C-alpha positions as CSV (number, residue, x, y, z in Angstrom):
1,M,8.5,23.1,14.3
2,L,5.6,21.3,12.6
3,D,2.1,22.4,13.4
4,L,-0.9,20.0,14.0
5,K,-3.0,20.9,11.0
6,Y,-4.1,18.0,8.9
7,K,-2.5,19.7,5.9
8,T,0.9,19.8,7.6
9,I,0.7,16.2,8.8
10,L,-0.1,15.1,5.2
11,R,2.7,17.3,3.9
12,V,5.1,15.2,6.0
13,A,3.3,11.8,5.5
14,V,2.2,11.9,1.8
15,P,5.8,11.9,0.3
16,L,6.7,9.0,2.6
17,M,3.5,7.2,1.5
18,V,4.1,7.8,-2.1
19,S,7.7,6.7,-1.6
20,S,6.4,3.5,0.0
21,F,3.8,3.1,-2.7
22,I,6.5,3.3,-5.4
23,Q,8.6,0.7,-3.6
24,S,5.5,-1.5,-3.2
25,I,4.8,-1.2,-6.9
26,V,8.4,-2.0,-7.6
27,L,8.1,-5.2,-5.4
28,I,4.9,-6.2,-7.2
29,T,6.4,-5.4,-10.6
30,D,9.5,-7.5,-9.7
31,A,7.3,-10.3,-8.6
32,S,5.3,-10.0,-11.8
33,F,8.4,-10.0,-14.0
34,I,10.1,-12.9,-12.3
35,S,6.9,-15.1,-12.0
36,R,6.6,-14.9,-15.8
37,Y,10.2,-16.0,-16.1
38,S,10.2,-19.0,-13.7
39,T,8.0,-20.1,-10.7
40,L,11.1,-21.4,-8.9
41,A,12.9,-18.1,-9.5
42,F,9.8,-16.3,-8.1
43,D,9.9,-18.3,-4.9
44,A,13.7,-17.8,-4.6
45,V,13.5,-14.0,-5.1
46,G,10.7,-13.9,-2.5
47,N,12.6,-15.8,0.2
48,G,16.0,-14.3,-0.7
49,G,14.5,-10.8,-0.8
50,L,13.1,-11.4,2.7
51,I,16.6,-12.3,4.0
52,Y,18.0,-9.2,2.4
53,V,15.3,-7.0,3.8
54,T,15.8,-8.5,7.3
55,M,19.4,-7.3,7.2
56,Y,18.4,-4.0,5.7
57,M,15.8,-3.4,8.5
58,A,18.6,-3.9,11.1
59,L,20.5,-1.1,9.3
60,A,17.4,1.0,9.0
61,G,16.8,0.8,12.8
62,M,19.9,2.9,13.4
63,G,18.6,5.4,10.8
64,D,15.4,5.6,12.8
65,G,17.4,6.3,15.9
66,A,19.3,9.1,14.2
67,Q,16.0,10.6,13.0
68,I,14.5,10.6,16.5
69,I,17.6,12.3,18.0
70,I,17.9,14.9,15.2
71,A,14.2,15.7,15.5
72,R,14.6,16.1,19.3
73,R,17.5,18.5,18.8
74,I,15.4,20.5,16.4
75,G,12.6,20.8,18.9
76,Q,15.2,21.9,21.5
77,E,16.7,24.3,19.0
78,N,20.1,22.7,19.7
79,T,21.1,22.7,16.0
80,N,24.9,22.7,16.6
81,A,24.6,19.0,17.6
82,I,23.1,17.9,14.3
83,G,26.3,17.7,12.3
84,R,27.9,15.5,14.9
85,I,24.9,13.2,15.0
86,F,24.9,13.0,11.2
87,G,28.7,12.2,11.0
88,T,28.4,9.5,13.7
89,S,25.4,8.0,11.9
90,I,27.4,7.5,8.7
91,L,30.3,5.8,10.5
92,T,27.9,3.6,12.6
93,H,26.0,2.6,9.5
94,F,29.2,1.7,7.7
95,I,30.3,-0.6,10.5
96,I,27.0,-2.4,10.7
97,A,26.7,-2.6,6.8
98,F,30.1,-4.2,6.6
99,F,29.2,-6.8,9.2
100,L,25.8,-7.6,7.5
101,F,27.5,-7.8,4.1
102,A,29.9,-10.4,5.3
103,I,27.0,-12.5,6.6
104,L,25.1,-12.4,3.4
105,Q,28.1,-12.8,1.2
106,F,29.9,-15.7,2.9
107,L,27.7,-17.4,5.5
108,M,24.1,-17.2,4.4
109,P,24.4,-19.3,1.1
110,Q,26.0,-22.2,3.0
111,F,23.3,-22.0,5.7
112,L,20.5,-22.1,3.1
113,N,22.0,-25.2,1.5
114,F,22.1,-26.9,4.9
115,Y,18.6,-25.8,6.1
116,S,16.5,-25.8,2.9
117,R,14.4,-28.7,1.8
118,N,14.7,-27.8,-1.9
119,Q,18.4,-27.6,-2.8
120,E,17.8,-26.0,-6.2
121,L,15.7,-23.3,-4.5
122,S,18.4,-22.7,-1.8
123,G,21.0,-22.3,-4.5
124,L,19.1,-19.6,-6.3
125,Q,18.4,-17.8,-3.0
126,G,22.1,-17.8,-2.4
127,D,22.9,-16.3,-5.8
128,Y,20.3,-13.6,-5.3
129,I,21.4,-12.4,-1.8
130,Q,25.1,-12.4,-2.7
131,I,24.4,-9.8,-5.4
132,R,21.9,-7.9,-3.3
133,S,24.3,-7.7,-0.4
134,F,26.3,-5.0,-2.2
135,A,23.3,-2.6,-1.9
136,L,23.9,-2.4,1.9
137,F,26.8,0.0,1.2
138,F,24.4,2.3,-0.7
139,A,21.9,2.0,2.1
140,M,24.3,3.2,4.7
141,I,24.5,6.6,3.0
142,T,20.9,6.7,2.0
143,L,19.6,6.0,5.5
144,S,21.8,8.6,7.2
145,I,20.7,11.3,4.7
146,Q,17.0,10.3,5.0
147,A,17.2,10.5,8.8
148,F,18.4,14.1,8.5
149,F,15.6,15.2,6.1
150,L,12.8,13.2,7.8
151,A,13.7,14.8,11.1
152,N,13.2,18.2,9.4
153,G,9.9,17.1,7.9
154,K,11.3,17.5,4.4
155,T,10.0,14.2,3.2
156,W,9.5,15.1,-0.5
157,V,13.2,14.6,-1.0
158,V,12.8,11.0,0.0
159,L,10.0,10.7,-2.5
160,I,12.2,11.9,-5.4
161,A,14.9,9.4,-4.4
162,A,12.3,6.7,-4.4
163,L,11.1,7.7,-7.8
164,I,14.6,7.5,-9.2
165,T,15.2,4.1,-7.5
166,A,11.9,2.7,-8.7
167,G,12.2,3.9,-12.2
168,T,15.7,2.6,-12.6
169,N,14.7,-0.8,-11.1
170,V,11.7,-1.3,-13.3
171,V,13.7,-0.6,-16.5
172,L,16.6,-2.7,-15.5
173,D,14.3,-5.6,-14.4
174,Y,12.9,-5.8,-17.9
175,V,16.2,-5.4,-19.6
176,L,18.3,-7.8,-17.4
177,I,15.8,-10.5,-16.5
178,F,14.7,-11.2,-20.1
179,G,17.8,-10.0,-21.9
180,K,16.7,-6.9,-23.8
181,A,18.5,-3.9,-25.4
182,G,21.6,-6.0,-26.1
183,F,22.0,-7.4,-22.6
184,P,22.2,-11.1,-21.9
185,E,19.3,-12.9,-20.3
186,M,20.2,-13.1,-16.6
187,G,16.9,-14.2,-15.0
188,L,17.1,-14.2,-11.2
189,K,20.6,-12.6,-11.2
190,G,19.3,-9.9,-13.4
191,A,16.6,-9.0,-10.9
192,A,19.2,-8.8,-8.1
193,W,21.5,-6.6,-10.1
194,A,18.6,-4.3,-11.2
195,S,17.6,-3.7,-7.6
196,T,21.2,-3.2,-6.4
197,I,22.0,-0.7,-9.2
198,A,18.7,1.2,-8.6
199,D,19.6,1.6,-4.9
200,G,22.8,3.1,-5.9
201,A,21.0,5.6,-8.2
202,G,18.8,6.7,-5.3
203,M,21.7,7.1,-3.0
204,L,23.6,9.3,-5.5
205,F,20.6,11.6,-5.8
206,L,20.3,12.1,-2.1
207,A,24.0,12.8,-1.7
208,F,24.0,15.5,-4.4
209,F,20.8,17.0,-3.1
210,L,22.2,17.2,0.4
211,V,25.4,19.0,-0.7
212,F,23.3,21.8,-2.3
213,S,20.4,21.9,0.2
214,K,19.5,24.9,2.3
215,E,19.3,22.7,5.3
216,R,23.0,21.8,5.0
217,K,23.8,25.5,5.2
218,E,21.1,26.3,7.9
219,Y,22.4,23.7,10.3
220,K,26.1,24.1,9.2
221,L,26.0,20.3,8.7
222,F,29.5,19.9,7.3
223,S,31.0,22.6,9.6
224,H,29.9,20.6,12.7
225,F,30.4,17.2,10.9
226,S,32.3,15.0,13.3
227,V,32.4,11.6,14.9
228,N,33.0,11.1,18.6
229,F,32.3,8.4,21.2
230,P,29.6,10.2,23.2
231,S,27.5,10.7,20.0
232,M,28.0,7.1,19.0
233,K,26.9,6.0,22.5
234,E,23.9,8.2,22.3
235,L,23.0,6.8,18.8
236,F,23.4,3.2,20.0
237,K,21.3,3.9,23.1
238,I,18.4,5.0,20.9
239,G,19.0,3.2,17.7
240,S,20.3,-0.3,18.7
241,P,16.9,-1.4,20.1
242,L,15.3,-0.3,16.9
243,M,18.0,-2.1,14.9
244,F,17.4,-5.4,16.7
245,Q,13.6,-4.8,16.7
246,G,13.5,-4.5,12.9
247,F,15.9,-7.4,12.5
248,I,13.9,-9.7,14.8
249,A,10.5,-8.8,13.1
250,L,11.8,-9.6,9.6
251,A,13.8,-12.6,10.7
252,T,10.7,-14.1,12.2
253,W,8.8,-13.6,9.0
254,T,11.8,-15.2,7.1
255,I,11.6,-18.3,9.4
256,F,7.8,-18.4,8.8
257,F,8.3,-18.5,5.1
258,T,11.1,-21.1,5.4
259,W,8.7,-23.4,7.4
260,I,6.1,-22.9,4.7
261,E,8.6,-23.8,2.0
262,Q,9.1,-27.1,3.9
263,I,5.4,-27.8,3.6
264,G,5.5,-27.6,-0.2
265,T,6.2,-25.4,-3.2
266,F,2.4,-24.7,-3.8
267,E,2.1,-23.3,-0.2
268,L,5.2,-21.2,-0.7
269,T,4.1,-19.7,-4.0
270,V,0.7,-18.8,-2.5
271,S,2.4,-17.2,0.5
272,Q,4.7,-15.2,-1.8
273,N,1.7,-13.9,-3.6
274,I,0.2,-12.7,-0.3
275,R,3.5,-11.2,0.8
276,S,3.8,-9.1,-2.4
277,I,0.3,-7.7,-1.9
278,Y,1.0,-7.1,1.8
279,F,3.4,-4.3,0.8
280,L,0.4,-2.2,-0.5
281,A,-0.9,-2.1,3.1
282,F,2.5,-0.9,4.4
283,V,2.3,2.2,2.2
284,P,0.2,4.3,4.6
285,I,1.4,2.5,7.7
286,W,5.1,3.1,7.1
287,G,4.4,6.7,5.9
288,F,2.5,7.6,9.1
289,A,5.0,5.6,11.2
290,G,7.8,8.0,10.2
291,T,5.5,11.0,10.6
292,T,4.5,9.8,14.1
293,K,8.2,9.5,15.3
294,T,9.0,13.0,14.0
295,Y,6.0,14.7,15.5
296,I,6.2,13.0,18.9
297,S,9.9,13.6,19.2
298,Q,9.7,17.3,18.2
299,Y,6.7,18.0,20.5
300,I,8.3,16.3,23.5
301,G,11.5,18.2,22.8
302,K,9.5,21.4,22.8
303,G,7.8,20.4,26.0
304,D,4.2,20.5,24.5
305,L,3.0,17.2,26.1
306,H,-0.7,18.1,25.9
307,S,-0.7,17.8,22.1
308,L,0.5,14.2,22.0
309,K,-3.0,12.6,22.1
310,Q,-4.2,14.9,19.4
311,I,-1.3,13.9,17.3
312,Q,-2.2,10.2,17.8
313,R,-5.9,10.6,17.0
314,R,-5.3,12.6,13.8
315,I,-2.6,10.2,12.5
316,Q,-4.8,7.2,13.3
317,F,-7.7,8.7,11.4
318,L,-5.6,9.5,8.4
319,T,-4.0,6.0,8.5
320,I,-7.4,4.3,8.3
321,V,-8.6,6.6,5.5
322,F,-5.4,5.9,3.4
323,L,-5.5,2.2,4.2
324,L,-9.0,2.0,2.7
325,F,-7.7,3.7,-0.4
326,F,-4.6,1.6,-0.9
327,F,-5.7,-1.8,0.4
328,H,-9.4,-2.1,-0.4
329,G,-8.6,-4.4,-3.2
330,A,-7.4,-7.1,-0.7
331,F,-11.0,-7.8,0.4
332,L,-13.0,-6.5,-2.7
333,Y,-11.1,-7.9,-5.6
334,P,-8.0,-9.9,-4.4
335,E,-8.2,-12.3,-7.4
336,Q,-7.3,-9.4,-9.7
337,L,-4.4,-8.4,-7.5
338,V,-3.0,-11.9,-7.3
339,G,-3.5,-12.4,-11.0
340,F,-1.4,-9.4,-11.8
341,I,1.5,-10.7,-9.6
342,N,1.2,-14.3,-10.6
343,P,-1.2,-15.2,-13.5
344,Q,-1.0,-19.0,-13.0
345,E,-4.5,-20.1,-12.3
346,E,-3.7,-22.8,-9.7
347,Y,-2.5,-20.2,-7.2
348,I,-5.1,-17.5,-7.5
349,E,-8.1,-18.9,-5.5
350,K,-6.2,-19.9,-2.5
351,S,-4.2,-16.7,-2.4
352,A,-7.3,-14.6,-2.7
353,D,-9.1,-16.5,0.1
354,I,-6.3,-16.0,2.5
355,M,-5.9,-12.3,1.5
356,R,-9.6,-11.6,2.4
357,F,-9.2,-13.5,5.7
358,I,-6.2,-11.5,6.9
359,S,-7.1,-8.1,5.5
360,T,-8.8,-7.0,8.8
361,S,-5.5,-7.6,10.7
362,I,-3.9,-4.9,8.6
363,F,-6.4,-2.3,9.8
364,M,-5.6,-3.4,13.4
365,F,-1.9,-2.8,12.6
366,G,-2.7,0.6,11.2
367,L,-4.3,1.8,14.5
368,F,-1.9,0.1,16.8
369,S,1.2,1.2,14.9
370,V,0.6,4.8,16.0
371,Y,0.8,3.8,19.7
372,F,3.9,1.7,19.0
373,Q,5.6,4.6,17.1
374,T,4.7,7.0,19.9
375,I,6.8,5.0,22.2
376,N,9.7,5.1,19.7
377,G,9.3,8.8,19.1
378,S,9.5,9.4,22.8
379,G,12.9,7.8,22.8
380,N,11.8,4.7,24.8
381,T,13.1,2.4,22.1
382,M,14.2,-0.3,24.6
383,V,10.5,-0.6,25.5
384,T,9.4,-1.1,21.8
385,F,12.3,-3.7,21.5
386,S,10.9,-5.6,24.5
387,I,7.4,-5.4,23.1
388,E,8.7,-6.7,19.7
389,V,10.5,-9.6,21.4
390,I,7.4,-10.7,23.3
391,C,5.2,-10.4,20.3
392,V,7.5,-12.3,17.8
393,G,8.0,-14.9,20.5
394,I,4.3,-15.5,20.7
395,Y,4.0,-15.3,16.9
396,I,6.8,-17.9,16.3
397,I,5.4,-20.3,18.9
398,A,1.9,-20.1,17.3
399,A,3.3,-20.5,13.8
400,Y,5.4,-23.6,14.9
401,L,2.3,-25.2,16.5
402,L,0.1,-24.6,13.5
403,I,2.7,-25.7,10.9
404,K,4.9,-28.3,12.6
405,V,2.6,-29.8,15.3
406,F,-1.0,-29.6,14.1
407,H,-0.3,-29.4,10.4
408,V,-3.3,-27.2,9.7
409,D,-4.3,-25.8,6.3
410,L,-2.4,-22.8,5.0
411,F,-5.5,-20.7,5.4
412,W,-5.4,-21.1,9.2
413,I,-1.6,-20.8,9.4
414,W,-1.9,-17.1,8.3
415,S,-4.1,-16.4,11.3
416,V,-0.9,-15.8,13.2
417,E,-1.0,-12.2,11.7
418,Y,-3.9,-11.4,14.1
419,I,-1.9,-12.8,17.0
420,Y,1.1,-10.6,16.3
421,F,-0.7,-7.4,15.6
422,G,-3.1,-7.9,18.6
423,C,-0.2,-8.5,20.9
424,M,1.7,-5.4,19.7
425,G,-1.4,-3.2,20.1
426,L,-2.3,-4.5,23.6
427,L,1.2,-4.1,25.0
428,S,1.7,-0.6,23.5
429,I,-1.6,0.7,24.9
430,L,-0.8,-0.7,28.4
431,Y,2.6,0.9,28.4
432,L,1.4,4.3,27.3
433,R,-1.4,4.1,29.9
434,Y,0.4,3.0,33.0
435,F,4.0,4.2,32.6
436,N,5.7,7.6,32.7
437,W,7.0,7.6,29.1
438,K,7.0,11.3,28.4
439,K,10.0,12.2,30.5
440,K,12.6,10.2,28.6
441,E,15.7,12.2,28.1
442,V,17.3,11.9,24.5
C-alpha cells in the first residue's frame, strides 16, 4: 500500500511526469524537425498524428481499466487474481489493436481523401498513419505491462521505457527525415517510421524487465496467467467506458483541427504550433492523473474512505506547482516556445497570442482533472464516460458555431478550451458531491 506522504506521492508521480515530459519533448522535437523539412509535411504529421493518437487513446483506455482493477486487488490483498487480469488484458488489447489497425490501414486514407479540402495534405496524412498504424501492436504489449507496474506504484519502469523510446525516436527522426548516416531522405515517412520503431524499442524493454522483475515472482504473474470470460467481462465493464472516453475526446480534437484546416493553411499551422506546446502542460496533468487513479483505487480497496479528500488536496496542490514549472513559458515567453517549434516568422505572433489567452484554461484542467480521475479510480468509469460525452458534445457544438456559423477569428475559436474544461470540472464536482460513488464494487 502507498502512504500519503508528499514524498511517496511524488515517488509515484514524478517518473510518470518525466515520462510525459520526454514524450512531450519528442513531440516538440518531431515538430521542429518536420517544420524545417516542409510546412505541408508539418501540418500533415500534426493532423495524422492526432488521428493515430485518437486510436491509441482508445487502446490506452483499456490499459487504464486494467490498472484500476489490479490496484484494487492489491488493496484487497487478492494477488492471485492479478495474473488472470494481466493475461486477459493482453488478449483484449490485441483484439482492439487489430480492429484499430484495420481502420487506419485501409479505411482512413480513403476517408481523408474524401473529406479534406487539401488533397495533397490528405495524401500525406494517409501515408503517415498507414506507417504509424503498425505501432498499435507494440502498444498492446506496452499498455498491459504498464498497467501492472502503475498499479503497483512502480512508475520508474515506465520512465526508463519512455527514455528508450524518446532517445530512439529523436535519433531516427534526424537520420530518416533528412537522410543521414547512409539512409535515404524519407521526409514525412521517415518521421512515421522513426516513431513506430521507437515504440517497438520501448515495448521490448518493458517485456524483458517484466520477465526478470521481482513483482512477477511476488504475484506469481505467469503461474496465474490465464484468460477467461469473467475476467474479460470485468475488464470491459471498467475499461470500455475509458476506452470510448479517450477515443471521443481525441476524435473531437481531430474534428476541430479538420475544421480549422478547412479555414486555411495559415490557421492550421498556427493551431499545430499551439497543439505541440500544449503537450508540455499535459506533463504534470497526465502524471498526477495516473497517480490519482492508483491512490483512489488502492484506498477504496483498503476501505480507508476518510483519506480520499486528503489525497485529492495534495495531488491538486502538487499539480499546480508542477504546472507552473512546466508551463510558465506559455504566458511568459510563448514567442520563444513557438519559435523553437516553427521558426517561420509569419506564424509566431498569432500562435503566441492564442497561447497566452488559453494558458489559464490549462490550470483549470489541472485542478479539475483530479476530481475526474477520482471518479475513474473509484471504478465509476461509466460516469466519467457520460461526463466526457456531455462535455465534448458542448465543445463540438461551440466549435461548429464559432468556425462554421459565425466565422470568428482563430483567437476566439480557441476559447472552446475554457468551455470543455469548465464543463468537465463542474460535472465532476457535482457528481462527487451528490452521489454515493465510494461504494462501487470492482
